[in-house]
C-alpha positions as CSV (number, residue, x, y, z in Angstrom):
1,X,0.0,0.0,0.0
2,X,1.4,3.4,-0.9
3,X,1.7,6.2,1.6
4,X,-1.2,8.4,2.3
5,X,-0.9,11.9,0.8
6,X,-1.9,15.4,2.0
7,X,-2.5,18.8,0.4
8,X,-2.5,22.1,2.5
9,X,-4.1,25.3,1.3
10,X,-3.1,28.3,3.4
11,X,-5.1,31.5,3.6
12,X,-3.7,34.6,5.3
13,X,-0.6,35.9,7.0
14,X,3.0,34.7,7.7
15,X,1.9,33.1,10.9
16,X,-0.5,30.9,8.9
17,X,2.4,30.1,6.5
18,X,4.5,29.1,9.6
19,X,1.6,27.0,10.9
20,X,1.2,25.3,7.6
21,X,4.8,24.3,7.6
22,X,4.3,22.8,11.0
23,X,1.1,21.0,10.0
24,X,3.0,19.5,7.0
25,X,5.8,18.4,9.4
26,X,3.4,16.8,11.7
27,X,1.6,15.0,8.8
28,X,5.0,13.8,7.4
29,X,6.0,12.3,10.8
30,X,2.7,10.3,10.5
31,X,3.9,8.9,7.2
32,X,1.9,11.3,4.9
33,X,3.5,12.6,1.7
34,X,2.7,15.8,-0.2
35,X,0.2,15.6,-3.1
36,X,0.1,17.9,-6.1
37,X,-3.4,19.0,-5.6
38,X,-6.5,18.6,-3.4
39,X,-8.2,16.3,-5.8
40,X,-5.5,13.7,-5.7
41,X,-4.8,14.0,-1.9
42,X,-6.1,11.6,0.7
43,X,-6.1,14.4,3.3
44,X,-6.9,18.1,2.5
45,X,-6.1,20.7,5.2
46,X,-7.3,24.3,5.0
47,X,-5.3,26.6,7.3
48,X,-7.6,29.5,7.6
49,X,-7.7,33.3,8.1
50,X,-10.4,35.3,9.7
51,X,-9.4,38.9,9.1
52,X,-11.9,39.7,6.4
53,X,-15.2,38.3,5.2
54,X,-13.6,37.5,1.9
55,X,-11.4,34.9,3.8
56,X,-14.6,33.2,5.0
57,X,-16.0,33.2,1.5
58,X,-12.8,31.7,0.1
59,X,-12.8,28.9,2.6
60,X,-16.5,28.0,2.2
61,X,-16.2,28.2,-1.6
62,X,-13.2,25.8,-1.5
63,X,-15.0,23.5,0.9
64,X,-18.1,23.5,-1.4
65,X,-15.9,22.6,-4.4
66,X,-14.4,19.7,-2.4
67,X,-17.7,18.3,-1.2
68,X,-18.4,16.1,-4.4
69,X,-14.9,14.6,-4.0
70,X,-15.5,13.8,-0.3
71,X,-18.9,12.3,-1.1
72,X,-17.4,10.2,-3.8
73,X,-14.5,9.0,-1.6
74,X,-15.4,8.5,2.0
75,X,-11.7,7.8,2.7
76,X,-10.8,11.4,1.8
77,X,-10.1,13.4,5.0
78,X,-11.0,17.1,5.1
79,X,-9.4,19.2,7.9
80,X,-9.9,22.9,8.7
81,X,-7.6,24.6,11.2
82,X,-6.4,28.1,12.0
83,X,-8.1,31.4,12.8
84,X,-11.4,30.9,11.1
85,X,-11.8,27.5,12.8
86,X,-10.9,29.2,16.1
87,X,-13.6,31.8,15.5
88,X,-16.4,29.7,14.0
89,X,-15.7,26.5,16.0
90,X,-18.6,24.1,15.8
91,X,-20.6,26.4,13.4
92,X,-18.0,25.5,10.7
93,X,-18.8,21.8,11.0
94,X,-22.6,22.6,10.9
95,X,-22.1,24.7,7.8
96,X,-19.9,22.1,6.1
97,X,-20.7,18.7,7.7
98,X,-18.4,16.8,5.3
99,X,-15.4,18.2,7.2
100,X,-13.8,15.6,9.4
101,X,-11.7,17.7,11.8
102,X,-11.9,21.3,12.9
103,X,-9.1,22.6,15.2
104,X,-8.1,26.0,16.3
105,X,-4.9,28.0,16.6
106,X,-3.8,26.5,19.9
107,X,-3.8,22.7,19.3
108,X,-2.0,21.9,16.1
109,X,0.2,19.4,18.1
110,X,-2.9,17.3,18.7
111,X,-3.5,16.8,14.9
112,X,-2.5,13.1,15.0
113,X,-5.0,12.4,17.9
114,X,-7.7,14.4,16.2
115,X,-7.3,12.5,12.9
116,X,-7.4,9.2,14.9
117,X,-10.6,10.3,16.6
118,X,-12.1,11.3,13.2
119,X,-11.4,7.8,11.8
120,X,-13.7,6.3,14.4
121,X,-16.3,9.1,14.6
122,X,-19.5,9.6,12.6
123,X,-19.6,13.3,13.3
124,X,-16.9,15.9,12.6
125,X,-14.3,16.2,15.4
126,X,-14.2,19.7,16.7
127,X,-11.5,20.7,19.2
128,X,-10.8,24.4,20.0
129,X,-8.5,25.3,22.9
130,X,-8.1,28.7,24.5
131,X,-4.4,28.5,25.3
132,X,-1.4,27.1,23.5
133,X,0.1,24.1,25.2
134,X,3.1,23.8,22.9
135,X,4.9,26.6,21.1
136,X,4.3,25.9,17.4
137,X,7.9,26.4,16.4
138,X,8.7,23.3,18.6
139,X,6.8,21.1,16.1
140,X,8.5,19.4,13.1
141,X,8.3,21.5,9.9
142,X,8.4,20.8,6.2
143,X,9.8,23.8,4.3
144,X,9.3,24.5,0.6
145,X,12.6,26.4,0.4
146,X,15.7,25.1,2.3
147,X,17.1,28.6,2.9
148,X,13.8,30.1,4.2
149,X,12.3,29.5,7.7
150,X,9.6,31.2,9.6
151,X,10.8,31.9,13.1
152,X,8.2,32.8,15.7
153,X,9.5,35.0,18.5
154,X,6.0,35.2,20.0
155,X,2.4,34.2,19.4
156,X,-0.6,36.3,20.2
157,X,-0.9,39.9,21.2
158,X,-1.7,41.9,24.4
159,X,-2.9,45.0,22.6
160,X,-6.6,45.7,22.1
161,X,-6.7,47.6,18.8
162,X,-10.4,48.1,17.8
163,X,-9.8,46.7,14.2
164,X,-7.7,43.7,15.2
165,X,-8.9,40.1,15.8
166,X,-5.4,38.6,16.7
167,X,-5.8,38.8,20.5
168,X,-9.1,37.0,20.3
169,X,-8.0,34.2,18.0
170,X,-4.3,33.8,18.8
171,X,-4.6,34.7,22.5
172,X,-2.4,36.9,24.7
173,X,1.2,37.4,23.8
174,X,3.4,34.4,24.6
175,X,7.1,34.9,23.8
176,X,9.3,32.1,22.6
177,X,12.1,31.1,24.9
178,X,15.4,32.4,23.6
179,X,16.9,29.2,25.1
180,X,14.9,27.2,22.5
181,X,14.7,29.7,19.7
182,X,18.4,30.3,19.2
183,X,19.4,26.6,18.9
184,X,16.5,26.0,16.5
185,X,17.7,28.9,14.3
186,X,21.3,27.6,14.4
187,X,20.0,24.1,13.4
188,X,17.9,25.5,10.5
189,X,20.9,27.5,9.3
190,X,23.2,24.4,9.4
191,X,20.6,22.3,7.6
192,X,20.1,25.0,4.8
193,X,23.9,25.3,4.4
194,X,24.3,21.6,4.0
195,X,21.9,21.4,1.1
């Protein structure tokens, strides 16, 4: 049997790009391999943005386009994570019941467990946490470019700007430990130099 495949579609900011690299890394540690497109993938993950209504429309449009593929292939797994998932929570699964897993901005490390639960559940698995248990940069990553790495020095924000949704969806500011960030940056640099 060939390895299961995944396809990730990222909407939004650099933090979402960072999170998508982490989701890909987690999936690859589970034995998944990248697919060229959503149609051919066994697992399709949408990493979402909630800044503008257009982001909502893009996601739900993409989910609607994927629905016939999901209905034709019950083995295809559809996952929605990120800011819109954090904001909409269970309403996302109600609006698109063919989605298998919905997770928020704080529990990407739980992706393997959520996928395992979805394999045995009749309903979508929805898990939204309010606080980050593991700093995302500590998760494995799959980078598209060897000499380019997203480095998180913090997540969240403590400001309360009237126009900004980041504190609500990413939580209060949580800085990365320099004791863990510096060695990770050195390791990434060494890996990129060796290629």
